[in-house]
Phi, psi and omega in degrees: 000127180277144181274151176295160181301131180231151180231154179298334181299340179290345176280349183285142002263333191295314182296316180295321179296320178299316181298315181295315182295312181293322177298319179294320180295314179295320178298323179290315182296322185251024185299324179296317180290324178296316180296317181294319181294315179296323178298320177294322177301323185280332187254338183250111182297340178294339184236021180294340178288353182300332179296332184278336187298311178300328179293319175298318180298318178296323178294316177301319180296319178297326178296335181260013187299323182297312180296321183292310183292331183283347181294137178255123183269120186236124169062179177224117185300327180292317178296322178298317180293321179295331179270007177076020179250148176274130180302130180292153178295149181280137174271163176305134180086001179251154176208168178209167178299150179232116186284352170297325177298323178294317178298317179293326177295316178298320177295318179298317179294321177295319178296321179296314180298319178300316182289342178273315189264338186271139174298336179273005181293158182244114188299326184297331182284348181293305177292330176297327178298327178296315179296317178296323179296320178299315180296320181289326176295318178299316179296318182296314186276326187242358177075185185294327184290324174289322178297325179297330179278338190241000187295319182290313176305326179285311182294333181298337179296343179301328181294345179271352182270116180297137176290152172303143187302321183293324177287322179297314179295321179298326178284330181286331185301307179297328178291323176295319180294317179297314181297318180294319182295312181291318178299321177298316179298321180289318179298327181290350176285344181279137179295137179068019178237128179235116181242141180227129180262132174231094187069240179259011181254133179246114175272130186237130172239119182237123182054043177079002182244127179283130179272129180239142354283170178295156180280120183253120174279089187287174180301323180292339180258012184287340184092358182295322179298315177295320182297314182295315180292318182289326177296318178297316179292328177296319176297317180298314183290322178295327181285320186282332183273132178282105181216162172301153184302319184295326178291323177296320179295317179298315180297321179294313180294332182291342181298330182290304179296328179295317179296319179294317179298316179297323178290326175298318176299320180295312181294319179296316178298320177300319178298316178295319177296321180297319184281314191265334184248329181124156185297329184297337180272007177246009184232168173060229186294329179293318178298315181293320180296321178295322177296318178294329180294341180286338180295309176297328176296316180297316179293325177297315178295320178296315178295323178296318178295319178297317178296318181299313181292323179292330181272326185277321184257121180246132179299144185301319181298319180293319181297318179293319181297322180287338183268357180289137179237129179274123181244144176262129177274141179295142180293000000 
């Protein structure tokens, strides 16, 4: 059943005032983490996509505006208990505050303070605490039904939080090795070309002459940047497209091999340019342009997989509906 048209203005004034006040409080409490995160977005190209993530979250939230605005808030379970009454069961479309959210919010704030003041604190959990605080506030004020409408826009913000450098580098190493190994195998298909991979380094001998310096699959060429951005976009596309749950899961998981495959294509192409055109065509603007060219390739492969699943697998209800034949019975 479709809901009638709803607008955010229907929350005015009380709902909007609550959002503004709570947003200001959370922004003040976590202002240091917000400033540090934005600074990383501006200075680290690996996380420059972070500016887009909050915009996607707001769009997801806007898509759920009808369900959110249509919720009817009834009673307060704590007041009912203090008055000796049992909270009545919720009817469809109703919700109420949930004090589990308050307990989780206090725990989240305590965890944040610990990670700030303690030498044993973990810096990555500080911005994560902000996202958790938003979710717990939603649960506290709007209950499970409001959280059900807002959990994905909130959780999606995780893609904007830069990973700790040691973990980021640790993830790039196997991706660099895979790209170097596969690119070496493809380069060896060329006549008079002998390539050898040693970790993330590709030694190339062409027509009996060793090319110097060796081709290095650097951290920037590991594909991690493409993987993180494409994984976030994969979640967005899987969420926005109306598909069976299993197809959404497959599309989401496919972002990882697609990103790795595109990076292999990038490294292999770089190798051919290095051998056949010269080192200057593997650096600077050429290097950046080749990296950008992988985005349409990745989206093309993703779209092809989505089309294939949509065309090959037909829902049983649709298949049955299309096979129905209307027959006239003789009078």
